[in-house]
C-alpha positions as CSV (number, residue, x, y, z in Angstrom):
1,M,-8.3,8.1,38.5
2,P,-4.8,9.0,37.8
3,R,-3.8,9.3,34.2
4,V,-2.0,6.3,32.7
5,K,1.2,7.7,31.1
6,Y,2.2,6.1,27.5
7,L,5.7,5.4,26.4
8,V,4.5,7.5,22.9
9,K,2.2,10.4,22.9
10,S,-1.1,9.8,21.5
11,S,-0.9,13.0,19.1
12,A,2.0,11.1,17.5
13,L,-0.2,8.4,16.3
14,R,-0.8,10.1,13.0
15,P,2.4,11.3,11.7
16,L,4.0,7.9,12.8
17,A,1.4,6.3,10.7
18,L,2.1,8.5,7.8
19,A,6.2,7.4,8.3
20,S,4.7,3.9,8.2
21,L,2.9,4.3,5.1
22,I,6.2,6.1,3.3
23,A,8.2,3.6,4.6
24,N,6.0,0.5,3.3
25,V,6.1,2.1,-0.1
26,A,9.6,2.6,-0.2
27,L,9.9,-0.9,0.7
28,I,8.5,-1.4,-2.6
29,V,11.2,0.5,-4.4
30,T,14.0,-0.7,-2.6
31,G,12.6,-4.3,-3.1
32,A,12.8,-3.2,-6.8
33,A,16.6,-2.0,-6.7
34,V,17.2,-5.8,-5.4
35,R,15.5,-7.3,-8.2
36,L,16.7,-4.9,-10.8
37,T,20.3,-5.0,-9.9
38,D,20.4,-8.7,-9.7
39,S,21.1,-8.7,-5.8
40,G,18.3,-11.2,-5.1
41,L,20.7,-13.8,-3.8
42,G,23.1,-11.0,-2.6
43,C,22.4,-12.7,0.7
44,P,22.0,-16.3,-0.1
45,T,20.3,-17.8,2.7
46,W,18.0,-16.6,5.4
47,P,17.3,-15.5,8.1
48,K,21.2,-15.3,8.3
49,C,22.9,-13.4,5.2
50,T,25.3,-16.1,5.2
51,D,25.8,-19.4,6.3
52,G,28.4,-17.9,9.1
53,S,26.7,-14.2,9.5
54,Y,23.7,-12.2,9.9
55,T,25.4,-9.3,8.0
56,T,27.2,-9.0,4.6
57,T,30.6,-9.0,4.1
58,S,33.1,-7.0,2.0
59,A,33.6,-10.3,-0.1
60,M,30.1,-10.3,-1.2
61,G,30.5,-7.1,-2.8
62,V,27.5,-4.6,-3.9
63,H,24.8,-7.2,-4.3
64,G,25.3,-8.2,-0.7
65,A,25.2,-4.9,0.3
66,I,21.8,-4.0,-1.6
67,E,20.2,-7.1,-0.7
68,F,21.2,-6.7,3.2
69,G,20.1,-3.1,2.8
70,N,16.7,-4.2,2.1
71,R,16.3,-6.4,4.7
72,M,17.7,-3.7,7.4
73,L,14.7,-1.5,6.1
74,T,12.5,-4.3,7.6
75,F,13.8,-3.2,11.1
76,V,12.8,0.6,10.6
77,L,9.0,-0.8,9.5
78,A,9.1,-2.7,12.8
79,G,9.9,0.3,15.0
80,L,7.7,2.4,13.2
81,A,4.9,-0.1,13.6
82,I,5.7,-0.5,17.4
83,A,5.7,3.5,18.1
84,C,2.3,3.2,16.0
85,F,0.8,0.6,18.2
86,L,2.1,2.5,21.5
87,A,0.8,5.9,20.3
88,A,-3.1,4.1,19.6
89,L,-2.8,2.8,22.9
90,G,-3.0,6.3,24.3
91,H,-6.6,6.5,22.6
92,P,-8.4,4.1,25.2
93,R,-11.7,4.7,23.7
94,R,-10.8,3.8,20.2
95,K,-9.8,0.2,20.3
96,S,-10.1,0.3,16.5
97,L,-6.8,2.5,16.3
98,V,-5.1,-0.4,18.1
99,R,-6.7,-3.4,16.0
100,L,-5.4,-1.4,12.9
101,S,-2.3,-0.9,14.4
102,V,-1.8,-4.5,15.1
103,A,-2.9,-5.5,11.7
104,A,-0.3,-3.6,10.0
105,G,2.4,-4.5,12.3
106,L,1.7,-8.1,12.0
107,G,2.2,-7.4,8.2
108,I,6.0,-6.8,8.9
109,P,6.9,-10.5,10.1
110,M,4.8,-12.0,7.4
111,Q,7.1,-9.9,5.2
112,G,10.3,-11.0,6.5
113,V,9.0,-14.9,6.6
114,V,7.9,-14.4,2.8
115,G,11.3,-12.7,1.7
116,G,12.9,-15.7,3.4
117,I,11.1,-17.8,1.3
118,T,11.9,-16.0,-1.8
119,V,15.3,-16.6,-1.0
120,L,15.0,-19.9,0.0
121,T,13.5,-21.0,-3.4
122,H,15.7,-18.8,-5.3
123,L,13.6,-16.0,-6.4
124,N,10.7,-18.0,-7.3
125,P,8.8,-15.6,-9.3
126,W,5.6,-16.6,-7.8
127,V,7.0,-16.1,-4.2
128,V,8.2,-12.9,-5.3
129,G,4.8,-12.0,-6.7
130,L,3.3,-12.8,-3.6
131,H,6.2,-10.9,-1.6
132,F,4.8,-7.6,-3.4
133,L,1.4,-8.0,-3.0
134,L,1.6,-8.4,0.8
135,S,3.4,-4.9,0.6
136,V,0.2,-3.9,-1.2
137,G,-2.2,-5.3,2.0
138,V,0.2,-3.6,4.6
139,I,0.0,-0.4,2.7
140,A,-3.8,-0.4,2.5
141,L,-3.6,-1.1,6.5
142,A,-1.1,1.7,7.1
143,Y,-3.3,3.9,5.2
144,A,-6.7,3.1,6.9
145,L,-4.2,3.7,10.2
146,W,-3.2,7.0,9.1
147,R,-6.8,8.4,7.8
148,R,-8.7,6.8,10.7
149,A,-6.5,8.5,13.1
150,A,-7.8,11.7,12.1
151,E,-11.8,10.5,12.0
152,G,-14.0,10.1,14.6
153,D,-15.7,6.5,15.9
154,G,-19.1,7.2,14.6
155,A,-20.9,5.1,11.9
156,P,-19.4,5.7,8.3
157,A,-21.5,8.1,6.4
158,A,-21.8,8.3,2.9
159,T,-20.8,11.4,1.2
160,V,-22.2,10.4,-2.5
161,P,-25.0,8.6,-3.8
162,A,-24.8,4.4,-3.5
163,P,-24.4,4.0,-7.4
164,L,-20.9,6.3,-7.0
165,R,-19.9,4.3,-4.1
166,V,-20.4,0.8,-6.2
167,L,-18.3,2.7,-9.2
168,G,-15.4,3.9,-6.7
169,R,-15.2,0.1,-5.3
170,L,-15.3,-1.2,-9.1
171,T,-12.3,1.2,-9.8
172,A,-10.6,0.0,-6.4
173,L,-11.0,-3.6,-8.1
174,A,-9.7,-2.3,-11.4
175,S,-6.7,-1.0,-9.5
176,L,-5.7,-4.1,-7.6
177,A,-6.3,-6.0,-10.7
178,V,-4.0,-3.9,-12.5
179,I,-1.2,-4.0,-10.0
180,A,-1.8,-8.0,-9.9
181,A,-1.3,-8.5,-13.6
182,G,1.8,-6.1,-13.2
183,V,3.3,-8.7,-10.5
184,V,2.3,-11.7,-13.5
185,V,4.0,-9.6,-16.2
186,T,7.2,-8.9,-13.8
187,G,7.6,-12.6,-13.3
188,S,7.9,-13.4,-17.0
189,G,10.3,-10.5,-17.9
190,P,13.9,-10.2,-17.6
191,H,14.8,-8.8,-14.6
192,S,14.4,-11.7,-12.0
193,G,16.4,-10.5,-9.4
194,D,19.2,-13.0,-10.2
195,R,20.9,-14.2,-13.5
196,G,20.3,-17.6,-12.8
197,A,16.5,-17.2,-11.3
198,K,13.7,-18.9,-13.4
199,R,10.6,-17.1,-14.9
200,N,7.2,-17.9,-14.6
201,G,7.1,-19.2,-18.2
202,L,3.9,-17.3,-19.5
203,D,4.3,-15.2,-22.9
204,P,5.7,-11.6,-22.0
205,A,3.7,-9.9,-24.8
206,A,0.3,-11.9,-23.8
207,I,0.3,-10.8,-20.3
208,S,1.6,-7.6,-21.0
209,Q,-1.4,-7.1,-23.2
210,V,-3.8,-8.1,-20.7
211,H,-2.3,-5.7,-18.3
212,A,-2.5,-2.8,-20.7
213,D,-6.3,-3.8,-21.3
214,L,-6.6,-3.5,-17.5
215,V,-5.2,-0.3,-17.5
216,F,-7.5,0.9,-19.9
217,L,-10.3,-0.5,-17.8
218,L,-9.1,1.4,-14.9
219,I,-8.7,4.8,-16.4
220,G,-11.9,4.3,-18.0
221,L,-13.7,3.9,-14.6
222,S,-11.5,6.6,-13.0
223,V,-12.6,9.2,-15.3
224,A,-16.2,8.2,-15.4
225,L,-16.0,8.3,-11.4
226,W,-14.6,11.8,-11.8
227,F,-17.4,13.1,-14.0
228,A,-20.0,11.5,-12.1
229,L,-18.7,12.8,-8.9
230,R,-18.8,16.6,-10.6
231,A,-22.2,16.0,-11.6
232,V,-23.8,15.0,-8.5
233,P,-22.1,17.3,-6.9
234,A,-19.9,15.4,-4.6
235,P,-17.3,17.3,-1.7
236,A,-14.5,19.0,-3.3
237,A,-12.4,16.4,-1.6
238,A,-13.9,13.6,-3.4
239,V,-13.6,15.5,-6.7
240,R,-9.7,15.9,-6.0
241,A,-9.0,12.8,-4.9
242,A,-10.7,11.1,-8.3
243,G,-9.0,14.0,-10.4
244,V,-5.1,13.0,-8.6
245,L,-6.0,9.2,-9.3
246,I,-6.3,10.0,-12.9
247,L,-3.1,11.9,-13.1
248,V,-1.3,9.3,-11.1
249,E,-2.6,6.6,-13.7
250,L,-1.6,8.7,-17.0
251,G,1.9,9.1,-15.5
252,Q,2.1,5.3,-14.6
253,G,0.7,4.5,-17.9
254,L,3.1,6.4,-19.6
255,I,6.2,5.2,-18.0
256,G,4.7,1.5,-18.4
257,F,4.5,1.9,-22.5
258,V,7.6,3.7,-22.8
259,Q,9.7,1.0,-21.0
260,Y,7.9,-1.6,-22.7
261,F,8.9,-0.2,-26.0
262,T,12.4,0.5,-24.8
263,H,13.0,-3.1,-24.0
264,L,12.5,-2.4,-19.8
265,P,15.4,0.1,-19.1
266,V,16.4,-0.3,-15.2
267,L,15.4,3.3,-14.4
268,L,11.8,3.1,-15.7
269,V,11.3,0.1,-14.2
270,G,12.0,1.3,-11.0
271,A,9.9,4.3,-11.4
272,H,7.2,2.0,-12.7
273,M,7.3,0.1,-9.0
274,L,7.3,3.6,-7.2
275,G,4.3,4.4,-9.5
276,A,2.5,1.2,-8.4
277,G,2.7,2.1,-4.8
278,L,1.3,5.9,-5.9
279,V,-1.5,4.7,-7.9
280,W,-2.7,2.0,-5.0
281,T,-2.6,4.8,-2.4
282,S,-4.1,7.3,-5.0
283,T,-6.8,4.4,-5.1
284,L,-7.1,4.3,-1.3
285,A,-7.4,8.1,-1.2
286,V,-10.9,8.0,-3.3
287,L,-12.5,5.0,-1.2
288,W,-11.7,7.3,1.7
289,S,-13.2,10.5,0.2
290,L,-16.4,8.9,-0.5
291,R,-17.4,8.7,3.2
292,T,-16.7,10.1,6.4
293,R,-16.7,8.9,10.1
294,P,-18.0,11.5,12.8
295,E,-17.7,11.6,16.6
296,A,-19.4,8.7,18.1
297,V,-22.3,10.1,20.3
298,A,-24.0,8.1,22.5
299,E,-27.7,7.4,21.7
300,D,-28.9,8.3,24.9
301,A,-26.5,11.3,25.2
302,P,-28.7,15.0,25.5
303,A,-28.8,17.6,22.7
304,P,-26.8,21.0,23.7
305,A,-29.9,23.7,24.7
306,G,-30.8,25.0,21.6
307,E,-30.0,22.4,19.2
308,P,-32.3,19.8,17.5
309,A,-31.6,16.1,18.9
310,R,-29.0,14.4,16.6
311,T,-29.6,11.7,14.4
312,A,-27.4,8.7,13.2
313,P,-25.7,9.3,9.8
314,V,-26.7,7.1,6.9
315,P,-24.8,4.0,6.9
316,A,-22.1,3.7,4.1
317,S,-23.3,0.5,2.5
């Protein structure tokens, strides 16, 4: 049977998935730049930038250029998503990769639609928050595609005992809760994306305290997981991933406290937004380190001469 030629080599899937992951984290940063420079309505309508043009004009100044530049990043993300899909097609026996590439790719037009609603609702803080949380979901899918491209298609096999996997999931939930609370804090603060945009009406001090409490919970769970992984002992990759997560959390926490007590300077807020993306990807790395996927083996496949029969791995429940 002749081999099918694909437009993108299958070997390019992993670097393309990594590029997509980085670009989606970068979208958080460029979105922060739009908000922090009051450029949220630099293009006052959607899908056009103005009523008469899809592009910005010199009359719209720097705010129009910043908002339009952020919109253009969507096309970069879409191009990477399409390239990932085409590369995944080069793995005809790994339909899971194709499904992941499609799921991650569908997040891009969804981002565009939610971004458009954000503009049309004049930067409603709840819609802005949804826009950010959608990025968190796309980042998770892009990360999953990147990691799965280097794995087999066998059943997931646990690398640590069940209680540690539960602790890992609790840590991930706490990480997501911290991010969600941070979105609400942002909606109550002064950086709205436009001087005329409304805020969510919540007390910034009270919601910031809730956010800080969740941060302490997350750090506590992460430290407990790190010690537990060392005590088992767990694979070095799992211990390392948990240690990296703690370091990222401490750095992010430091930025958060400094920005709060220095009245939210723009550069620190932007760094904190980048930190949110890094905390989330570090959290995903911990989850991935708690299980592995070997190559799929057919149940009726004979074992090589001189080797015992293969048994199925313990499922990572």
